[in-house]
C-alpha positions in Angstrom: 19.7 20.1 -7.6 21.8 17.4 -9.0 21.2 15.8 -12.4 20.2 12.4 -10.9 17.5 14.0 -8.7 16.2 16.0 -11.7 16.1 12.8 -13.8 14.3 10.9 -11.0 11.7 13.8 -10.6 11.1 13.7 -14.4 10.6 10.0 -14.3 8.1 10.3 -11.4 6.3 13.0 -13.3 6.2 10.8 -16.4 4.9 7.8 -14.5 2.2 9.8 -12.7 0.9 11.0 -16.0 1.0 7.6 -17.6 -0.8 6.0 -14.7 -3.4 8.8 -14.7 -4.2 8.2 -18.4 -4.4 4.4 -17.9 -6.6 4.9 -14.8 -9.0 7.1 -16.8 -9.6 4.2 -19.1 -10.0 1.8 -16.2 -12.5 4.1 -14.5 -14.5 4.5 -17.7 -14.7 0.7 -18.2 -15.6 0.2 -14.5 -18.3 2.8 -14.6 -19.7 1.6 -17.9 -20.0 -2.0 -16.5 -21.5 -0.9 -13.2 -24.1 1.3 -14.9 -24.9 -1.5 -17.4 -25.3 -4.0 -14.5 -27.5 -1.7 -12.4 -29.7 -0.7 -15.3 -30.0 -4.4 -16.2 -31.5 -4.9 -12.7 -28.6 -6.8 -11.1 -28.2 -6.5 -7.4 -24.8 -6.1 -5.7 -25.0 -9.8 -4.7 -25.6 -10.8 -8.3 -22.7 -8.7 -9.6 -20.5 -10.3 -6.9 -21.7 -13.7 -7.9 -20.6 -13.0 -11.5 -17.2 -11.8 -10.5 -16.4 -14.9 -8.5 -13.9 -17.1 -10.3 -13.6 -14.7 -13.2 -9.9 -14.3 -14.1 -10.6 -11.5 -16.5 -12.0 -9.3 -13.8 -9.3 -10.4 -11.4 -6.6 -9.3 -13.8 -8.5 -6.1 -14.7 -8.9 -5.0 -11.1 -5.4 -6.1 -10.1 -3.9 -3.9 -12.8 -6.2 -1.1 -11.7 -4.9 -1.5 -8.1 -1.3 -1.4 -9.3 -1.9 1.8 -11.2 -3.6 3.4 -8.2 -0.8 2.4 -5.9 1.9 3.9 -8.2 -0.1 7.0 -9.0 -1.0 7.7 -5.3 2.4 7.1 -3.9 4.0 9.6 -6.4 1.3 12.1 -5.6 1.6 11.8 -1.9 5.4 12.1 -2.2 5.0 15.4 -4.0 2.6 16.6 -1.3 5.0 15.6 1.5 7.9 17.4 -0.1 6.1 20.5 -1.4 3.5 21.2 1.3 4.6 19.3 4.4 8.3 20.2 4.0 9.7 16.7 4.4 13.1 16.0 3.0 13.3 14.0 -0.2 14.4 10.8 1.5 11.8 10.8 4.2 9.0 11.6 1.7 10.3 8.8 -0.6 10.1 6.2 2.2 6.7 7.4 3.4 5.3 7.4 -0.1 6.7 3.9 -0.8 5.1 2.7 2.4 1.8 4.2 1.4 2.1 2.6 -2.1 2.8 -0.8 -0.5 -0.2 -0.5 1.9 -2.5 0.5 -1.0 -1.2 -2.4 -3.1 -1.7 -5.0 -0.4 -5.1 -3.7 0.6 -6.3 -3.4 -3.0 -5.0 -6.8 -4.1 -6.6 -8.3 -1.0 -9.9 -6.8 -2.0 -9.5 -8.0 -5.6 -8.8 -11.5 -4.3 -11.9 -11.4 -2.0 -14.2 -10.2 -4.8 -12.9 -12.4 -7.7 -11.0 -15.4 -6.4 -11.5 -16.0 -2.7 -14.0 -15.6 0.1 -14.7 -12.7 2.4 -11.8 -10.3 3.0 
């Protein structure tokens, strides 16, 4: 294995751990807010009404989506190389495509819930 591949693998490992730590914080905030809202008697429609036009939630969930897309694409790349036996290049392209799909779908959902209309 060449040095550049080893460095790239180490960077992927690092970024997957960093995104996992950040996602843990985002999940905790999301769950706290959802439990608080439900215990307060808010319906899903009322929660949705409160997120409309709220830039804070738009930024929060957009950042969450970016973290998930990066984290998942690195993870699927590892699965494709280690378990499916794909070559490094093919796994890289497939994982980038998955990350892009997750990013587009997630950001579209964030837009629908916070800034726009129905997705």
